[in-house]
DSSP file (Angstrom, degrees, kcal/mol; ACC not computed):
  #  RESIDUE AA STRUCTURE BP1 BP2  ACC     N-H-->O    O-->H-N    N-H-->O    O-->H-N    TCO  KAPPA ALPHA  PHI   PSI    X-CA   Y-CA   Z-CA
    1    1 A M              0   0    0      0, 0.0     2,-0.3     0, 0.0    58,-0.0   0.000 360.0 360.0 360.0 142.2   10.7  -40.8   76.8
    2    2 A S        -     0   0    0     56,-0.1     2,-0.3    57,-0.1    56,-0.2  -0.760 360.0-133.0-110.2 156.9    8.2  -40.0   74.1
    3    3 A E  E     -A   57   0A   0     54,-2.4    54,-3.5    -2,-0.3     2,-0.5  -0.816  11.1-145.0-105.9 145.3    7.3  -36.7   72.5
    4    4 A R  E     -A   56   0A   0     -2,-0.3     2,-0.3    52,-0.2    52,-0.2  -0.960  22.0-177.8-116.0 125.3    3.8  -35.4   71.9
    5    5 A L  E     -A   55   0A   0     50,-2.9    50,-3.2    -2,-0.5     2,-0.2  -0.901  32.6-110.0-122.8 149.0    3.1  -33.3   68.8
    6    6 A K  E     -A   54   0A   0     -2,-0.3    16,-0.4    48,-0.2     2,-0.3  -0.576  41.8-172.4 -68.0 136.1    0.1  -31.6   67.3
    7    7 A A  E     -A   53   0A   0     46,-2.9    46,-3.5    -2,-0.2     2,-0.4  -0.989  11.7-161.5-135.7 145.6   -1.0  -33.5   64.2
    8    8 A T  E     -AB  52  20A   0     12,-2.0    12,-2.7    -2,-0.3     2,-0.7  -0.992  18.0-135.1-127.9 132.8   -3.6  -32.6   61.6
    9    9 A V  E     - B   0  19A   0     42,-2.3    41,-2.8    -2,-0.4    10,-0.2  -0.773  21.8-175.3 -85.1 115.9   -5.3  -35.0   59.2
   10   10 A L  E     -     0   0A   0      8,-3.0     2,-0.3    -2,-0.7    -1,-0.2   0.931  56.5 -34.4 -79.3 -44.9   -5.2  -33.3   55.8
   11   11 A L  E     - B   0  18A   0      7,-0.9     7,-2.7    38,-0.1     2,-0.4  -0.985  52.4-110.0-167.3 168.3   -7.2  -35.7   53.8
   12   12 A L  E     - B   0  17A   0     -2,-0.3     2,-0.5     5,-0.2     5,-0.2  -0.927  19.5-173.4-110.8 134.5   -8.1  -39.3   53.2
   13   13 A I  E >   - B   0  16A   0      3,-3.2     3,-2.0    -2,-0.4     2,-0.2  -0.914  64.7 -59.1-126.0 103.9   -7.0  -41.3   50.2
   14   14 A G  T 3  S-     0   0    0     -2,-0.5    -1,-0.0     1,-0.3    20,-0.0  -0.432 121.2 -14.8  59.6-126.0   -8.6  -44.7   50.1
   15   15 A D  T 3  S+     0   0    0     -2,-0.2    19,-2.5    -3,-0.1    20,-0.4   0.298 124.9  83.1 -92.7  11.8   -7.5  -46.5   53.3
   16   16 A Q  E <   -BC  13  33A   0     -3,-2.0    -3,-3.2    17,-0.3     2,-0.4  -0.885  61.2-153.2-115.2 146.6   -4.7  -44.0   54.1
   17   17 A A  E     -BC  12  32A   0     15,-2.9    15,-2.6    -2,-0.3     2,-0.6  -0.932  15.1-135.3-113.3 140.5   -4.8  -40.6   55.8
   18   18 A E  E     -BC  11  31A   0     -7,-2.7    -8,-3.0    -2,-0.4    -7,-0.9  -0.868  29.5-172.9 -93.8 122.7   -2.3  -37.9   55.2
   19   19 A V  E     -BC   9  30A   0     11,-3.0    11,-2.7    -2,-0.6     2,-0.3  -0.954  11.4-154.5-124.9 135.1   -1.2  -36.4   58.5
   20   20 A T  E     +B    8   0A   0    -12,-2.7   -12,-2.0    -2,-0.4     2,-0.2  -0.800  16.8 167.7-106.4 147.7    1.0  -33.4   59.2
   21   21 A T        -     0   0    0      3,-2.5   -14,-0.1    -2,-0.3     3,-0.1  -0.779  56.7 -84.2-136.2-176.8    3.1  -32.7   62.3
   22   22 A A  S    S+     0   0    0    -16,-0.4     3,-0.1    -2,-0.2   -15,-0.1   0.743 132.3  44.6 -65.7 -19.8    5.9  -30.3   63.2
   23   23 A H  S    S+     0   0    0      1,-0.3     2,-0.5     2,-0.0    -1,-0.2   0.683 118.9  39.5 -96.0 -19.5    8.3  -32.7   61.6
   24   24 A R  S    S-     0   0    0     -3,-0.1    -3,-2.5     6,-0.0     6,-0.3  -0.936  74.0-171.2-135.5 109.8    6.3  -33.5   58.4
   25   25 A D    >   -     0   0    0     -2,-0.5     3,-1.7    -5,-0.2    -6,-0.1  -0.156  47.1 -78.0 -89.5-170.4    4.4  -30.7   56.7
   26   26 A H  T 3  S+     0   0    0      1,-0.3    -1,-0.1     2,-0.2    -6,-0.0   0.697 127.0  62.0 -64.3 -17.8    1.9  -30.7   53.8
   27   27 A T  T 3  S+     0   0    0      1,-0.2    -1,-0.3     0, 0.0    -7,-0.0   0.673 123.5  16.9 -79.4 -16.8    4.7  -31.1   51.3
   28   28 A D  S <  S-     0   0    0     -3,-1.7    -1,-0.2     2,-0.0    -2,-0.2  -0.363  86.2-179.7-151.7  59.7    5.7  -34.5   52.9
   29   29 A P        -     0   0    0      0, 0.0     2,-0.3     0, 0.0    -9,-0.2  -0.269  32.5-108.3 -68.8 153.3    2.8  -35.8   55.1
   30   30 A E  E     -C   19   0A   0    -11,-2.7   -11,-3.0    -6,-0.3     2,-0.6  -0.610  28.7-135.1 -75.1 138.1    3.0  -39.0   57.0
   31   31 A R  E     +C   18   0A   0     -2,-0.3   -13,-0.2   -13,-0.2    -1,-0.0  -0.860  29.3 175.6 -96.9 125.4    0.7  -41.7   55.6
   32   32 A V  E     -C   17   0A   0    -15,-2.6   -15,-2.9    -2,-0.6     5,-0.1  -0.993  37.1-103.6-133.1 133.1   -1.2  -43.5   58.3
   33   33 A P  E  >  -C   16   0A   0      0, 0.0     4,-1.6     0, 0.0     3,-0.4  -0.301  24.5-137.7 -55.7 133.5   -3.9  -46.3   57.9
   34   34 A V  H  > S+     0   0    0    -19,-2.5     4,-2.6     1,-0.2     5,-0.2   0.909 103.8  58.9 -55.3 -45.3   -7.4  -44.8   58.4
   35   35 A A  H  > S+     0   0    0    -20,-0.4     4,-2.1     1,-0.2    -1,-0.2   0.832 103.3  52.4 -59.7 -32.6   -8.4  -47.8   60.4
   36   36 A R  H  > S+     0   0    0     -3,-0.4     4,-2.6     2,-0.2     5,-0.2   0.931 110.0  47.4 -68.4 -42.5   -5.6  -47.1   62.9
   37   37 A L  H  X S+     0   0    0     -4,-1.6     4,-2.2     2,-0.2     6,-0.5   0.908 112.8  48.9 -63.8 -42.1   -6.7  -43.5   63.4
   38   38 A V  H  X S+     0   0    0     -4,-2.6     4,-2.0     1,-0.2    -1,-0.2   0.925 114.6  46.0 -63.0 -44.6  -10.3  -44.6   63.9
   39   39 A A  H  < S+     0   0    0     -4,-2.1    -2,-0.2    -5,-0.2    -1,-0.2   0.900 118.5  40.0 -66.6 -40.9   -9.2  -47.3   66.4
   40   40 A E  H  < S+     0   0    0     -4,-2.6    28,-0.2    -5,-0.2    -1,-0.2   0.793 128.6  28.4 -82.3 -28.4   -6.9  -45.1   68.4
   41   41 A T  H  < S-     0   0    0     -4,-2.2    -3,-0.2    -5,-0.2    -2,-0.2   0.698  88.4-133.7-105.4 -24.6   -9.0  -41.9   68.5
   42   42 A G     <  +     0   0    0     -4,-2.0    -4,-0.2    -5,-0.4    -3,-0.1   0.556  59.0 139.8  78.3   6.5  -12.5  -43.1   68.3
   43   43 A I        -     0   0    0     -6,-0.5    -1,-0.3    -5,-0.1    -2,-0.2  -0.710  57.1-116.8 -83.5 129.5  -13.2  -40.4   65.6
   44   44 A P    >   -     0   0    0      0, 0.0     3,-1.9     0, 0.0     4,-0.4  -0.332  22.4-112.9 -63.6 151.1  -15.4  -41.9   62.8
   45   45 A R  G >> S+     0   0    0      1,-0.3     3,-1.7     2,-0.2     4,-0.5   0.875 115.1  58.2 -49.7 -47.2  -13.9  -42.1   59.3
   46   46 A E  G 34 S+     0   0    0      1,-0.3    -1,-0.3     2,-0.1    -3,-0.0   0.639 109.5  45.2 -65.4 -12.7  -16.2  -39.4   57.9
   47   47 A Q  G <4 S+     0   0    0     -3,-1.9    -1,-0.3     1,-0.1    -2,-0.2   0.351  88.9  88.8-109.5   3.5  -15.0  -36.9   60.5
   48   48 A L  T X4  +     0   0    0     -3,-1.7     3,-3.2    -4,-0.4   -39,-0.3   0.924  60.3  92.9 -69.7 -46.3  -11.2  -37.6   60.2
   49   49 A A  T 3< S+     0   0    0     -4,-0.5   -39,-0.2     1,-0.3   -38,-0.1  -0.297 103.9   8.4 -54.2 117.5  -10.5  -35.1   57.4
   50   50 A G  T 3  S+     0   0    0    -41,-2.8    -1,-0.3     1,-0.3   -40,-0.1   0.359  94.0 147.6  90.3  -4.1   -9.4  -31.9   59.1
   51   51 A A    <   -     0   0    0     -3,-3.2   -42,-2.3   -42,-0.1     2,-0.5  -0.369  45.0-134.2 -68.4 141.4   -9.3  -33.4   62.6
   52   52 A E  E     +A    8   0A   0    -44,-0.2    17,-1.2    -2,-0.1     2,-0.3  -0.849  35.6 170.3 -94.8 129.5   -6.7  -32.1   65.1
   53   53 A L  E     -AD   7  68A   0    -46,-3.5   -46,-2.9    -2,-0.5     2,-0.5  -0.784  35.5-120.0-130.1 171.7   -4.9  -34.9   66.9
   54   54 A V  E     -AD   6  67A   0     13,-2.6    13,-2.5    -2,-0.3     2,-0.5  -0.982  25.8-154.8-114.5 128.8   -2.0  -35.5   69.2
   55   55 A A  E     -AD   5  66A   0    -50,-3.2   -50,-2.9    -2,-0.5     2,-0.6  -0.921   5.1-147.1-107.0 128.0    0.7  -37.7   67.9
   56   56 A V  E     -AD   4  65A   0      9,-3.4     8,-2.3    -2,-0.5     9,-1.3  -0.851  18.6-163.3 -93.3 122.8    2.9  -39.6   70.4
   57   57 A V  E     -AD   3  63A   0    -54,-3.5   -54,-2.4    -2,-0.6     6,-0.2  -0.897  10.3-134.6-113.6 133.7    6.4  -40.1   68.9
   58   58 A S    >   -     0   0    0      4,-2.8     3,-1.8    -2,-0.4   -56,-0.1  -0.257  36.1 -96.7 -76.2 172.1    9.0  -42.6   70.2
   59   59 A D  T 3  S+     0   0    0      1,-0.3    -1,-0.1     2,-0.1   -57,-0.1   0.742 125.9  55.8 -59.8 -29.4   12.6  -41.6   70.8
   60   60 A D  T 3  S-     0   0    0      2,-0.1    -1,-0.3     1,-0.0    -2,-0.0   0.337 123.5-103.4 -89.9   7.2   13.5  -43.1   67.4
   61   61 A G  S <  S+     0   0    0     -3,-1.8     2,-0.3     1,-0.3    -2,-0.1   0.529  73.1 143.1  90.4   6.9   10.9  -40.8   65.7
   62   62 A E        -     0   0    0      1,-0.1    -4,-2.8     2,-0.0     2,-1.0  -0.630  55.7-123.9 -83.8 135.8    8.2  -43.5   65.1
   63   63 A L  E     +D   57   0A   0     -2,-0.3    -6,-0.2    -6,-0.2     3,-0.1  -0.670  37.7 171.7 -78.8 107.8    4.6  -42.4   65.5
   64   64 A V  E     +     0   0A   0     -8,-2.3     2,-0.3    -2,-1.0    -1,-0.2   0.725  56.6   4.4 -95.0 -22.8    3.4  -44.9   68.1
   65   65 A R  E     -D   56   0A   0     -9,-1.3    -9,-3.4     2,-0.0     2,-0.4  -0.986  53.3-146.6-162.9 148.5    0.0  -43.6   68.9
   66   66 A F  E     +D   55   0A   0     -2,-0.3     2,-0.3   -11,-0.2   -11,-0.2  -0.938  20.3 178.9-117.0 143.6   -2.7  -41.0   68.1
   67   67 A E  E     -D   54   0A   0    -13,-2.5   -13,-2.6    -2,-0.4   -26,-0.2  -0.916  38.2 -88.7-135.1 162.9   -5.1  -39.3   70.5
   68   68 A R  E      D   53   0A   0     -2,-0.3   -15,-0.2   -28,-0.2   -26,-0.0  -0.473 360.0 360.0 -66.5 141.9   -7.8  -36.8   70.3
   69   69 A A              0   0    0    -17,-1.2   -16,-0.1    -2,-0.2    -1,-0.1   0.467 360.0 360.0 -75.9 360.0   -6.5  -33.3   70.7
């Protein structure tokens, strides 16, 4: 069974996005490839910073997919 969490894209640094969830706040954000977020959500790169998403988390805590909120 997977868990669904609210996720927010804080900012983009090169080809990586810093993403926060209930498990990883702004002091320790998850780094996710921008290309992955664009492919999975359909949100253009220039609109990702500040975007609200849903993160699908596997039982072992891995972020397996991102969706539009």
